[in-house]
C-alpha positions as CSV (number, residue, x, y, z in Angstrom):
1,M,-14.6,-86.1,-35.9
2,I,-16.1,-83.4,-37.9
3,G,-16.9,-80.3,-35.7
4,R,-19.8,-77.9,-36.1
5,R,-17.8,-75.3,-38.0
6,T,-16.6,-78.0,-40.5
7,F,-20.1,-79.2,-40.8
8,L,-21.5,-75.8,-41.6
9,T,-18.8,-74.7,-44.0
10,A,-17.1,-77.9,-45.3
11,S,-13.9,-77.4,-47.3
12,T,-13.7,-75.2,-50.4
13,A,-12.4,-78.2,-52.4
14,T,-15.2,-80.5,-51.3
15,L,-17.9,-77.9,-51.9
16,A,-16.6,-77.2,-55.3
17,A,-17.2,-80.8,-56.3
18,P,-21.1,-80.6,-56.5
19,A,-20.9,-77.5,-58.7
20,L,-18.5,-79.1,-61.1
21,I,-20.6,-82.2,-61.3
22,S,-23.7,-80.2,-61.8
23,R,-22.2,-78.4,-64.8
24,A,-21.0,-81.6,-66.2
25,V,-24.5,-83.2,-66.3
26,A,-26.3,-80.0,-67.4
27,Q,-28.3,-80.2,-70.6
28,S,-27.6,-83.9,-71.2
29,A,-30.2,-86.4,-72.3
30,F,-31.0,-89.1,-69.8
31,N,-32.3,-92.7,-70.1
32,W,-33.9,-94.0,-66.9
33,Q,-34.7,-97.3,-68.7
34,Q,-31.0,-98.1,-69.4
35,C,-31.0,-101.0,-66.9
36,K,-34.5,-102.3,-67.7
37,G,-35.0,-105.9,-66.8
38,Q,-32.4,-106.0,-64.0
39,T,-33.1,-106.8,-60.4
40,I,-31.5,-105.2,-57.4
41,S,-31.6,-106.1,-53.7
42,V,-31.9,-103.3,-51.2
43,S,-31.1,-103.4,-47.5
44,L,-33.0,-100.9,-45.4
45,T,-33.0,-99.9,-41.8
46,K,-36.5,-99.8,-40.3
47,S,-37.2,-96.0,-40.0
48,P,-39.4,-93.3,-41.4
49,R,-36.7,-92.9,-44.2
50,A,-37.1,-96.5,-45.2
51,D,-40.9,-96.1,-45.0
52,N,-40.7,-93.3,-47.6
53,L,-38.6,-95.4,-50.0
54,L,-40.9,-98.4,-49.7
55,A,-44.1,-96.2,-50.2
56,H,-42.8,-95.0,-53.5
57,Q,-40.9,-98.1,-54.6
58,K,-43.3,-99.0,-57.4
59,E,-42.8,-95.5,-58.9
60,F,-39.1,-96.3,-59.3
61,E,-39.8,-99.7,-60.8
62,A,-42.2,-98.1,-63.3
63,L,-39.7,-95.3,-64.1
64,T,-36.7,-97.6,-64.7
65,G,-38.1,-101.1,-65.4
66,I,-35.8,-102.4,-62.6
67,K,-37.2,-104.9,-60.1
68,V,-36.5,-104.0,-56.5
69,V,-36.4,-106.7,-53.7
70,S,-36.3,-104.8,-50.4
71,E,-35.5,-106.0,-46.9
72,Q,-36.3,-103.8,-44.0
73,L,-34.8,-104.8,-40.6
74,P,-34.6,-103.1,-37.2
75,E,-31.4,-101.2,-36.8
76,Q,-30.1,-103.5,-34.1
77,Q,-30.2,-106.3,-36.7
78,Q,-29.5,-104.5,-40.0
79,R,-26.3,-102.7,-38.8
80,P,-24.3,-105.8,-37.8
81,K,-25.6,-107.9,-40.7
82,M,-24.6,-105.2,-43.2
83,V,-21.1,-104.9,-41.8
84,M,-20.6,-108.6,-41.6
85,E,-21.7,-109.1,-45.2
86,L,-19.7,-106.2,-46.6
87,A,-16.6,-107.5,-44.7
88,S,-17.1,-110.9,-46.2
89,G,-16.8,-109.6,-49.7
90,N,-20.1,-111.3,-50.7
91,P,-23.0,-109.0,-49.6
92,S,-26.5,-110.2,-50.4
93,F,-27.6,-106.7,-51.3
94,D,-26.8,-104.2,-54.1
95,V,-27.9,-101.1,-52.2
96,T,-27.5,-100.4,-48.5
97,H,-29.2,-97.7,-46.4
98,F,-27.2,-96.9,-43.2
99,S,-26.7,-94.4,-40.4
100,L,-23.5,-92.4,-41.2
101,H,-23.1,-91.7,-37.5
102,V,-22.7,-95.4,-36.9
103,S,-21.2,-97.0,-40.0
104,K,-19.4,-94.2,-41.9
105,R,-15.9,-94.7,-40.7
106,I,-15.9,-98.5,-40.6
107,I,-17.3,-98.6,-44.2
108,G,-14.8,-96.0,-45.3
109,T,-11.8,-97.8,-43.7
110,G,-12.8,-101.0,-45.5
111,K,-13.6,-99.2,-48.8
112,W,-16.5,-101.5,-49.1
113,L,-18.7,-99.1,-51.0
114,E,-18.3,-97.6,-54.5
115,D,-16.8,-94.1,-54.8
116,L,-19.7,-92.3,-56.4
117,R,-17.8,-89.3,-57.7
118,P,-17.3,-90.9,-61.1
119,Y,-21.0,-91.8,-61.3
120,L,-22.1,-88.3,-60.4
121,A,-19.9,-86.9,-63.1
122,D,-21.1,-89.4,-65.8
123,T,-23.8,-87.8,-67.9
124,K,-25.1,-91.2,-69.0
125,L,-25.6,-92.3,-65.4
126,T,-26.8,-89.1,-63.7
127,S,-29.9,-87.2,-64.7
128,P,-29.3,-83.5,-65.4
129,D,-32.0,-82.6,-62.9
130,Y,-30.4,-84.5,-60.1
131,D,-28.6,-81.4,-59.0
132,F,-26.0,-82.7,-56.6
133,A,-25.0,-79.1,-55.9
134,D,-28.3,-78.7,-54.0
135,T,-26.8,-80.8,-51.2
136,G,-26.4,-78.9,-48.0
137,P,-22.9,-78.4,-46.5
138,G,-23.7,-80.5,-43.4
139,P,-24.9,-83.6,-45.3
140,L,-22.1,-83.2,-47.9
141,A,-19.5,-83.3,-45.1
142,A,-21.3,-86.3,-43.6
143,I,-21.1,-88.4,-46.8
144,T,-17.4,-87.4,-47.5
145,Q,-14.8,-89.8,-46.2
146,P,-11.5,-88.4,-44.7
147,D,-9.7,-89.3,-48.0
148,G,-12.3,-87.3,-50.1
149,R,-14.2,-90.3,-51.3
150,I,-18.0,-90.0,-51.5
151,D,-19.3,-93.5,-51.0
152,S,-22.9,-92.7,-50.2
153,L,-25.6,-90.2,-51.1
154,P,-27.5,-88.3,-48.3
155,V,-31.0,-89.6,-47.5
156,E,-31.9,-87.5,-44.5
157,T,-30.7,-85.4,-41.6
158,D,-32.1,-86.2,-38.2
159,L,-32.4,-83.4,-35.7
160,W,-33.3,-83.9,-32.1
161,L,-36.1,-81.8,-30.6
162,I,-38.8,-81.9,-27.9
163,Y,-42.3,-83.3,-28.5
164,Y,-44.6,-82.1,-25.8
165,N,-48.3,-82.5,-24.8
166,K,-49.9,-79.0,-25.1
167,K,-52.9,-80.0,-23.1
168,I,-50.9,-81.2,-20.1
169,F,-48.9,-77.9,-20.2
170,A,-52.1,-75.8,-20.5
171,D,-53.8,-77.7,-17.7
172,H,-50.9,-76.8,-15.4
173,G,-50.4,-73.3,-16.7
174,L,-46.9,-74.1,-17.9
175,E,-45.0,-73.1,-21.1
176,M,-42.4,-75.0,-23.1
177,P,-39.1,-74.7,-21.2
178,K,-36.3,-72.6,-22.7
179,T,-33.3,-74.0,-20.7
180,F,-32.3,-77.4,-19.3
181,D,-32.9,-76.2,-15.7
182,E,-36.4,-75.2,-16.7
183,M,-37.0,-78.5,-18.4
184,L,-36.0,-80.5,-15.4
185,A,-38.1,-78.3,-13.1
186,T,-41.1,-78.6,-15.4
187,A,-40.7,-82.4,-15.8
188,R,-40.7,-82.7,-12.0
189,K,-43.8,-80.6,-11.7
190,L,-45.6,-82.7,-14.2
191,T,-44.6,-86.1,-12.7
192,D,-47.3,-87.8,-10.6
193,P,-46.8,-91.6,-10.5
194,A,-50.1,-92.0,-8.6
195,K,-51.9,-90.8,-11.7
196,N,-49.6,-92.6,-14.1
197,M,-48.3,-89.3,-15.3
198,Y,-44.6,-88.5,-16.1
199,G,-42.9,-85.3,-17.1
200,F,-40.3,-86.7,-19.4
201,V,-39.3,-89.8,-21.4
202,G,-36.1,-90.6,-23.3
203,R,-34.2,-93.7,-24.4
204,G,-32.9,-95.7,-21.5
205,V,-31.8,-99.0,-23.2
206,K,-28.1,-99.6,-23.7
207,N,-26.6,-98.1,-26.9
208,A,-29.8,-96.3,-28.0
209,N,-29.6,-94.1,-24.9
210,V,-26.2,-92.4,-25.7
211,P,-27.7,-89.7,-28.0
212,V,-29.9,-88.5,-25.1
213,W,-26.8,-88.0,-22.9
214,T,-24.8,-86.4,-25.7
215,S,-27.7,-84.0,-26.3
216,F,-27.2,-82.8,-22.7
217,L,-23.4,-82.8,-23.1
218,L,-23.8,-80.5,-26.1
219,G,-25.5,-78.1,-23.7
220,E,-22.1,-77.9,-22.1
221,G,-20.5,-77.1,-25.5
222,Q,-18.6,-80.4,-25.4
223,D,-18.2,-83.4,-27.7
224,T,-17.3,-86.9,-26.7
225,V,-13.8,-87.0,-28.3
226,T,-11.2,-84.4,-29.2
227,P,-11.4,-83.0,-32.8
228,D,-8.7,-85.4,-34.0
229,G,-10.7,-88.4,-32.7
230,K,-7.9,-89.7,-30.5
231,T,-8.8,-88.7,-27.0
232,L,-12.0,-89.4,-25.0
233,L,-13.8,-86.6,-23.2
234,T,-16.3,-88.9,-21.6
235,D,-15.4,-88.4,-17.9
236,T,-14.6,-84.7,-17.8
237,P,-16.5,-82.4,-15.4
238,D,-18.9,-81.4,-18.3
239,A,-19.5,-85.1,-19.1
240,I,-20.3,-85.8,-15.5
241,W,-22.6,-82.9,-15.3
242,A,-24.5,-84.2,-18.4
243,G,-24.6,-87.6,-16.7
244,E,-26.1,-86.2,-13.5
245,Y,-28.7,-84.4,-15.6
246,Y,-29.5,-87.6,-17.5
247,K,-29.8,-89.5,-14.2
248,S,-32.0,-87.0,-12.6
249,I,-34.5,-86.5,-15.4
250,M,-34.7,-90.2,-16.2
251,R,-34.9,-91.4,-12.6
252,D,-37.1,-88.8,-11.2
253,C,-39.5,-88.0,-14.1
254,A,-39.7,-91.0,-16.6
255,P,-42.1,-93.9,-16.5
256,P,-41.2,-97.2,-14.8
257,G,-39.1,-99.5,-16.9
258,V,-37.6,-96.7,-18.9
259,V,-34.2,-98.4,-18.5
260,G,-35.5,-100.7,-21.3
261,F,-37.0,-98.1,-23.5
262,N,-35.9,-97.4,-27.1
263,W,-37.6,-94.8,-29.3
264,N,-40.6,-97.0,-30.0
265,E,-41.4,-97.5,-26.3
266,C,-41.0,-93.7,-25.8
267,Q,-43.2,-92.9,-28.7
268,T,-46.0,-95.3,-27.5
269,S,-45.9,-93.8,-24.0
270,F,-46.1,-90.3,-25.3
271,M,-49.0,-91.1,-27.7
272,Q,-50.9,-92.7,-24.9
273,G,-51.0,-89.3,-23.1
274,N,-48.9,-90.4,-20.1
275,V,-45.9,-88.3,-20.8
276,A,-45.5,-84.5,-21.0
277,M,-42.2,-84.3,-22.9
278,W,-40.2,-86.6,-25.2
279,L,-36.7,-85.9,-26.5
280,D,-35.9,-87.6,-29.8
281,G,-35.6,-87.3,-33.6
282,V,-37.5,-85.1,-35.9
283,G,-38.8,-88.0,-38.0
284,F,-41.1,-89.5,-35.3
285,C,-43.9,-87.0,-35.7
286,P,-46.4,-88.6,-38.1
287,P,-47.9,-91.2,-35.8
288,L,-48.1,-88.6,-33.0
289,V,-50.6,-86.5,-35.0
290,D,-52.5,-89.4,-36.5
291,P,-55.8,-89.7,-34.6
292,T,-56.2,-93.4,-35.6
293,V,-53.2,-94.4,-33.5
294,S,-52.5,-91.4,-31.1
295,K,-54.7,-90.4,-28.2
296,I,-53.1,-86.9,-28.2
297,A,-53.2,-86.2,-31.9
298,D,-54.8,-82.7,-31.3
299,H,-52.4,-81.8,-28.5
300,V,-48.9,-82.5,-29.9
301,G,-46.4,-79.6,-29.7
302,V,-43.0,-79.6,-31.2
303,G,-40.3,-77.4,-29.7
304,L,-36.6,-76.6,-30.0
305,I,-34.4,-78.5,-27.5
306,P,-33.7,-76.1,-24.6
307,A,-30.4,-74.4,-24.1
308,G,-27.8,-75.9,-21.8
309,P,-25.7,-74.0,-19.2
310,K,-22.9,-73.1,-21.6
311,A,-24.3,-73.6,-25.2
312,H,-27.4,-74.2,-27.3
313,Y,-27.1,-77.1,-29.8
314,C,-29.3,-79.9,-31.0
315,A,-27.8,-83.3,-31.8
316,M,-27.7,-84.1,-35.5
317,F,-27.3,-87.4,-37.3
318,N,-27.3,-88.4,-41.0
319,D,-28.5,-91.3,-43.1
320,G,-26.8,-92.4,-46.4
321,I,-27.3,-94.9,-49.1
322,G,-24.6,-96.6,-51.1
323,I,-23.5,-99.4,-53.4
324,P,-21.3,-102.4,-52.4
325,A,-18.1,-102.5,-54.5
326,R,-18.9,-106.2,-55.1
327,S,-22.3,-105.6,-56.5
328,K,-22.8,-107.0,-60.0
329,V,-25.6,-104.5,-61.0
330,K,-23.9,-101.3,-60.0
331,H,-25.5,-99.1,-62.6
332,A,-29.0,-100.2,-61.7
333,A,-28.1,-99.8,-58.0
334,Y,-26.9,-96.3,-58.7
335,L,-30.1,-95.4,-60.5
336,Y,-31.9,-96.4,-57.3
337,C,-29.6,-94.4,-55.1
338,Q,-30.1,-91.4,-57.4
339,W,-33.9,-91.7,-57.3
340,A,-33.9,-92.3,-53.5
341,T,-32.0,-89.0,-52.9
342,S,-33.8,-86.9,-55.6
343,K,-35.5,-83.6,-55.0
344,K,-38.9,-85.4,-55.3
345,M,-38.1,-88.0,-52.7
346,A,-36.6,-85.4,-50.3
347,L,-39.8,-83.4,-50.5
348,N,-41.9,-86.6,-49.9
349,L,-39.8,-87.3,-46.8
350,V,-40.5,-83.8,-45.3
351,N,-44.2,-83.9,-46.3
352,M,-44.6,-87.2,-44.5
353,G,-42.7,-85.8,-41.5
354,G,-40.0,-88.5,-41.8
355,G,-37.0,-86.2,-41.3
356,A,-35.1,-83.2,-42.5
357,S,-34.2,-83.0,-46.1
358,P,-30.4,-82.9,-47.0
359,R,-31.3,-80.7,-50.0
360,L,-31.3,-76.9,-49.8
361,S,-34.2,-76.5,-52.2
362,T,-36.8,-78.6,-50.4
363,Y,-37.9,-75.8,-48.1
364,K,-38.6,-73.5,-51.1
365,E,-40.9,-76.0,-52.8
366,P,-44.5,-74.6,-53.2
367,T,-45.9,-78.1,-52.6
368,L,-44.2,-78.4,-49.1
369,K,-46.9,-79.5,-46.7
370,P,-45.3,-80.8,-43.4
371,P,-47.3,-82.6,-40.7
372,T,-47.6,-79.3,-38.8
373,Q,-46.3,-75.8,-39.3
374,E,-44.8,-75.9,-35.8
375,W,-42.8,-79.1,-36.7
376,L,-41.4,-77.4,-39.8
377,T,-40.5,-74.2,-37.9
378,T,-38.7,-76.2,-35.2
379,L,-36.9,-78.2,-37.8
380,L,-35.6,-75.1,-39.6
381,E,-34.6,-73.5,-36.3
382,S,-32.9,-76.8,-35.3
383,L,-30.8,-76.8,-38.5
384,K,-29.2,-73.5,-37.3
385,I,-27.9,-75.0,-34.1
386,A,-27.2,-78.6,-35.3
387,R,-24.0,-80.4,-34.2
388,L,-22.9,-84.0,-34.5
389,G,-24.4,-86.1,-31.7
390,L,-21.9,-89.0,-31.9
391,P,-18.2,-89.1,-32.6
392,E,-17.0,-90.1,-36.1
393,I,-14.8,-93.0,-35.0
394,V,-14.6,-96.6,-36.4
395,P,-15.8,-98.4,-33.1
396,V,-18.8,-96.1,-32.6
397,T,-21.1,-99.1,-31.9
398,E,-18.7,-100.3,-29.2
399,F,-18.6,-96.8,-27.9
400,R,-22.4,-96.7,-27.6
401,D,-22.5,-100.1,-25.9
402,V,-19.9,-99.2,-23.3
403,I,-21.3,-95.7,-22.5
404,G,-24.8,-97.1,-22.8
405,I,-24.2,-99.5,-20.0
406,A,-23.0,-96.7,-17.8
407,L,-26.1,-94.7,-18.5
408,T,-28.5,-97.6,-17.7
409,N,-26.6,-98.1,-14.4
410,M,-27.1,-94.4,-13.6
411,I,-30.9,-94.8,-14.1
412,Q,-30.8,-97.6,-11.6
413,G,-28.9,-95.4,-9.0
414,A,-25.2,-95.9,-9.7
415,D,-22.8,-93.0,-9.1
416,V,-22.3,-91.0,-12.3
417,A,-18.6,-90.1,-12.0
418,T,-17.7,-93.7,-11.2
419,E,-19.7,-95.1,-14.1
420,L,-18.3,-92.6,-16.6
421,H,-14.7,-93.1,-15.5
422,K,-15.1,-96.9,-15.7
423,A,-16.6,-96.6,-19.1
424,T,-13.9,-94.3,-20.3
425,E,-11.1,-96.6,-19.1
426,T,-12.9,-99.6,-20.7
427,F,-13.2,-98.0,-24.1
428,K,-9.8,-96.3,-24.3
429,P,-8.0,-99.5,-25.5
430,V,-10.7,-100.1,-28.1
431,L,-10.3,-96.6,-29.5
432,E,-6.5,-96.8,-29.5
433,A,-6.6,-100.2,-31.3
434,S,-8.9,-98.7,-34.0
435,L,-6.5,-95.9,-34.6
436,K,-3.7,-98.3,-35.5
437,T,-5.6,-100.0,-38.3
């Protein structure tokens, strides 16, 4: 697992790579039409990041003469389909968009994607204005495999924060909480089931709910595994504290049926005006402030996740995009990846409110126009306290499934310590087996 210090600084050798690549491509002529007439198939995970790529896809086709056939699937479908096809050696796609916090290690272990370092250093394939050195140290660490290979390019950094209803807070004379204790107390004050009003909502469905719990665990200054990725820390006193907090705020302050909520159900509840606070990713803001779909468009606040008892971090996740090693149109696929992670597309992503840019220059652009200034301010402050929200292990999906079941059981009243100990013991052999491969 990559810790916060590693994420913020990376290694000297790794950070030197973008500068070397940048100098290599400087001043060279570039032909975007070099693969004109080819067709590429792109697999996308349904998300604001994919929406950004699809919204501008015709621009890429006009720029390159390459035809793009895109498939956008919900993450619960796209993730296993991608892994299955890559493992088969005969993927149906030439480009894949994926969550690094879910698929990085399994993809890296299988070496299913192209190492992009030679592509980045090739002046015929990489535009001189791509500027890979503009990549932030956190995203750079996220796309770098333990053996140094770079088999994806960074699309986005997701940061978890609090969306809150300013009108509800004002009507009750309350302010955005600064600590976890204050957040729970505030959520309880704002919960009135008789009026269909709830103080908090977060993901309750198995697997998707784990980042909510880890967000609370980071408030104890603890990760879910040791830095070497070999020992679970999921039933420690701090983990149990985070579980108790998750149980309390979800059981006492969330809408009925929250045990089955993913982000979309949370978003809908919040937009309907029935929820005061929602903890989730930075990229979900656009619909909230859109008056055509949101009842609270004029009342949406965005705030930094409150501080925990021992530490103040926000959970961070990263998306990448890469090329299957078995693709027959790798150069055309690389042009797409290069375009998808360009400065222009990173700026488009932030302007649409779809997430945080992995590029350092985005926030200095004069045409930067985020959904709200408060959203941008919170995003920038969150970057300063960002820390990985999931462990970088091969069986991270199984990890989320096992821990996720424990969390759903807690919402339904099960004992926290018992559930976390059972989940830890269940997952231990899975983790141990993965370390032997």
